[in-house]
C-alpha positions as CSV (number, residue, x, y, z in Angstrom):
1,M,14.5,-21.1,-7.9
2,R,15.0,-21.9,-11.6
3,L,12.7,-20.5,-14.3
4,D,11.0,-23.9,-15.0
5,A,10.3,-24.5,-11.4
6,F,8.8,-21.0,-11.0
7,R,6.5,-21.6,-14.0
8,A,5.4,-24.9,-12.4
9,L,4.8,-23.0,-9.1
10,V,2.6,-20.3,-10.8
11,R,0.6,-23.0,-12.6
12,S,0.0,-24.7,-9.3
13,L,-1.1,-21.5,-7.6
14,A,-3.4,-20.6,-10.6
15,G,-5.0,-24.0,-10.2
16,D,-6.0,-23.1,-6.6
17,V,-7.9,-20.1,-7.8
18,P,-11.7,-20.5,-8.5
19,E,-12.4,-20.5,-12.2
20,E,-14.8,-17.5,-12.1
21,Y,-11.8,-15.3,-11.3
22,F,-10.3,-16.1,-14.7
23,E,-13.3,-15.0,-16.7
24,G,-11.8,-12.8,-19.4
25,V,-8.2,-13.7,-18.5
26,L,-6.7,-15.0,-21.8
27,E,-3.6,-16.5,-20.1
28,V,-1.4,-16.4,-17.0
29,D,2.2,-16.3,-18.3
30,V,5.6,-16.2,-16.7
31,S,8.2,-14.0,-18.4
32,P,11.9,-14.3,-17.7
33,R,12.3,-10.5,-17.8
34,T,13.6,-8.4,-14.9
35,M,11.5,-5.2,-14.6
36,P,13.4,-2.7,-12.3
37,H,11.7,0.5,-11.4
38,P,12.9,3.3,-13.8
39,T,14.2,5.6,-10.9
40,R,14.1,3.7,-7.6
41,A,16.8,1.3,-6.5
42,D,15.8,-2.2,-5.3
43,V,12.2,-1.9,-6.5
44,Y,10.9,-4.2,-9.1
45,T,7.7,-4.9,-10.9
46,L,6.7,-8.4,-10.0
47,G,3.7,-8.7,-12.3
48,E,1.2,-6.9,-14.5
49,C,-2.3,-7.3,-15.7
50,I,-2.2,-6.2,-19.3
51,P,-5.5,-5.3,-20.9
52,V,-6.1,-6.8,-24.3
53,T,-9.7,-5.4,-24.9
54,H,-11.3,-2.7,-22.8
55,G,-14.9,-3.8,-23.2
56,G,-17.6,-1.7,-24.7
57,A,-18.2,-2.2,-28.5
58,E,-15.2,-4.5,-28.6
59,G,-16.8,-7.0,-26.2
60,P,-16.0,-7.9,-22.6
61,V,-12.8,-6.8,-20.9
62,Q,-10.0,-9.3,-21.6
63,S,-6.5,-9.3,-20.0
64,R,-3.2,-11.2,-19.8
65,V,-1.6,-11.7,-16.4
66,V,2.2,-11.8,-16.5
67,L,4.6,-12.6,-13.6
68,Y,8.2,-11.5,-14.1
69,Y,10.6,-14.3,-13.0
70,G,13.7,-12.0,-13.3
71,S,12.2,-9.5,-10.8
72,F,11.5,-12.3,-8.3
73,A,15.0,-13.6,-8.8
74,A,16.5,-10.1,-8.2
75,L,14.6,-9.7,-4.9
76,A,15.5,-13.3,-3.8
77,K,19.2,-12.5,-4.4
78,D,19.0,-9.3,-2.3
79,G,16.9,-10.9,0.5
80,P,17.8,-14.1,2.3
81,G,14.8,-16.2,3.1
82,F,12.8,-14.9,0.2
83,D,9.3,-16.5,0.1
84,W,8.9,-17.4,-3.5
85,R,5.5,-19.1,-3.0
86,G,4.0,-16.4,-0.8
87,E,5.2,-13.6,-3.1
88,A,4.0,-15.4,-6.3
89,R,0.6,-16.0,-4.7
90,E,0.2,-12.4,-3.6
91,T,1.3,-11.1,-7.0
92,L,-1.1,-13.5,-8.9
93,W,-4.1,-12.4,-6.7
94,H,-3.1,-8.7,-7.1
95,E,-3.1,-8.9,-10.8
96,L,-6.3,-10.9,-10.9
97,R,-7.9,-8.2,-8.7
98,H,-6.9,-5.6,-11.3
99,H,-8.7,-7.6,-14.0
100,I,-11.8,-8.0,-11.9
101,E,-11.9,-4.3,-11.0
102,W,-11.5,-3.4,-14.7
103,R,-14.5,-5.6,-15.5
104,A,-16.5,-4.0,-12.7
105,N,-15.3,-0.5,-13.6
106,A,-14.1,-0.1,-10.0
107,P,-10.5,1.3,-10.0
108,D,-9.8,0.9,-6.3
109,L,-6.6,-1.1,-6.8
110,E,-5.3,1.5,-9.3
111,A,-5.7,4.1,-6.7
112,F,-3.8,2.0,-4.2
113,D,-1.0,1.6,-6.7
114,R,-0.8,5.4,-7.0
115,A,-0.6,5.6,-3.2
116,A,2.2,3.1,-3.2
117,E,4.1,5.1,-5.7
118,Q,3.7,8.3,-3.7
119,N,4.9,6.4,-0.6
120,F,8.1,5.4,-2.5
121,A,8.6,9.1,-3.2
122,R,8.1,10.0,0.5
123,M,10.7,7.4,1.6
124,D,13.1,8.6,-1.0
125,G,12.9,12.2,0.2
126,E,11.1,13.4,-3.0
127,G,8.0,15.6,-3.2
128,F,4.8,13.7,-2.7
129,D,1.0,14.3,-2.3
130,P,0.6,14.6,1.6
131,H,-2.8,13.0,1.4
132,F,-1.8,10.0,-0.7
133,Y,-2.4,7.6,2.2
134,L,-6.2,8.2,1.8
135,E,-6.1,5.9,-1.2
136,G,-4.6,3.0,0.9
137,D,-6.3,0.1,2.5
138,S,-8.5,1.2,5.5
139,P,-9.3,-1.6,7.9
140,V,-11.0,0.8,10.4
141,A,-12.2,4.4,10.1
142,D,-9.4,7.0,9.8
143,V,-6.6,4.4,9.7
144,Y,-4.8,3.5,6.4
145,Q,-2.2,1.0,5.4
146,V,0.1,1.5,2.4
147,D,2.4,-1.5,2.0
148,D,4.1,-1.9,5.5
149,D,3.3,1.7,6.6
150,W,0.4,2.8,8.7
151,F,-1.2,6.2,8.7
152,Y,-3.6,7.8,11.2
153,D,-5.7,10.5,9.6
154,L,-6.3,13.1,12.4
155,V,-8.4,16.2,11.4
156,V,-7.8,19.1,13.8
157,R,-9.1,22.6,14.0
158,G,-5.8,24.2,14.6
159,P,-2.5,23.7,16.4
160,V,-2.7,21.1,19.2
161,D,-0.4,20.2,22.1
162,E,-1.2,16.5,22.3
163,V,-3.0,13.8,20.4
164,T,-4.0,10.3,21.3
165,F,-4.5,7.1,19.2
166,V,-5.1,3.4,19.7
167,W,-2.6,0.7,18.4
168,H,-3.4,-3.0,18.9
169,G,-6.0,-2.3,21.6
170,R,-3.7,0.1,23.6
171,R,-4.1,3.8,23.9
172,Y,-1.1,6.1,23.4
173,A,-0.5,9.8,23.6
174,V,2.1,11.9,21.9
175,R,3.1,15.5,22.5
176,V,3.0,17.5,19.3
177,P,6.2,19.7,18.7
178,P,5.3,23.4,18.9
179,D,6.5,24.0,15.3
180,A,4.5,21.1,13.9
181,A,1.4,22.9,12.6
182,P,-1.0,21.1,10.3
183,P,-0.4,19.6,7.8
184,C,2.1,17.6,9.6
185,Y,3.6,14.0,9.6
186,L,4.5,12.7,13.1
187,F,6.6,9.6,13.0
188,V,5.8,7.6,16.1
189,E,8.2,5.4,18.1
190,G,7.7,3.5,21.4
191,V,4.5,1.5,20.8
192,D,4.3,-2.2,21.7
193,D,4.3,-4.5,18.6
194,P,5.4,-1.8,16.1
195,P,4.6,-2.3,12.4
196,E,7.3,-3.4,10.0
197,G,7.3,0.0,8.4
198,D,6.5,3.5,9.6
199,L,3.7,4.4,12.0
200,V,2.6,8.0,11.1
201,L,0.1,10.4,12.6
202,V,-1.0,12.8,10.0
203,L,-2.4,16.0,11.4
204,R,-4.4,18.0,8.9
205,R,-7.1,20.7,9.0
206,K,-10.6,20.1,7.6
207,P,-10.3,21.1,3.9
208,R,-11.6,24.5,2.9
209,L,-12.5,25.7,-0.5
210,F,-9.5,28.0,-0.9
211,D,-7.1,25.2,0.2
212,L,-7.9,23.6,-3.2
213,F,-6.2,26.4,-5.0
214,R,-2.9,26.7,-3.1
215,D,0.1,24.5,-2.2
216,T,0.6,23.5,1.5
217,A,3.9,23.0,3.1
218,L,4.3,19.7,4.9
219,T,6.3,19.5,8.2
220,E,7.7,16.3,9.7
221,A,8.7,15.4,13.2
222,E,9.6,12.3,15.2
223,V,7.6,11.8,18.4
224,Q,7.7,9.3,21.3
225,A,4.4,7.5,22.2
226,E,3.4,7.2,25.9
227,R,1.1,4.3,26.8
228,L,-2.1,5.4,28.5
229,G,-3.8,2.1,29.0
230,E,-6.1,-0.3,27.3
231,A,-8.5,1.0,24.6
232,A,-11.9,2.1,25.8
233,D,-15.0,-0.2,25.2
234,G,-16.2,-0.1,21.7
235,E,-12.8,0.9,20.2
236,K,-11.4,-1.6,17.8
237,A,-7.8,-2.6,17.8
238,I,-5.9,-2.7,14.5
239,D,-4.9,-6.1,13.0
240,S,-2.2,-6.2,10.4
241,G,-1.1,-7.9,6.1
242,R,5.6,-3.2,-6.7
243,R,2.9,-4.8,-8.3
244,N,1.1,-3.3,-11.2
């Protein structure tokens, strides 16, 4: 897609958004720039919500929303079948949500962006906060999504031999490797309808006061899920869905 066509696409998408979402948004702009991640390959910033005024004595929060055409073009070049319209729509709504949360002083999306950055570090084999997923989206209790990866938060009292979980209405069990003491990431394989990314069971102990003042070593293991049957009544199946 050419730059002028992308600008027209963004104008069309913005026209579909209710006017109240643009309160305090000075403009929605398209920049030709390419914004690669400073350290991670194949990761680009697709858009930004740039604050112009922060509210308070200066008046209400005002922002500029910018989508980076060069970043979209770079991803389209690397990925056949790139969905220009879908990615542009998602990016536009993402940046508008930033603006709305700044106006409401509710920084939930900023916390999610931090979680996404920590998830990049995890996938690149770098050090990361083992509890970062807790700032991801949580469609049901104790289950979190960060981009395409899903995390089950399982608080245990000590070493366990086996844990169970529900995925898409089906119950599974996994045997915990004997050397996988909490805190531990268990990467699950063998479920029906697996997610696009990782499916991870995170075993952790209930936080204690002295745990706040020491580092914890994280262990990882790959485990195979064994289907146990349908979810019990009352259990809810999970339904699934670099921006700044």
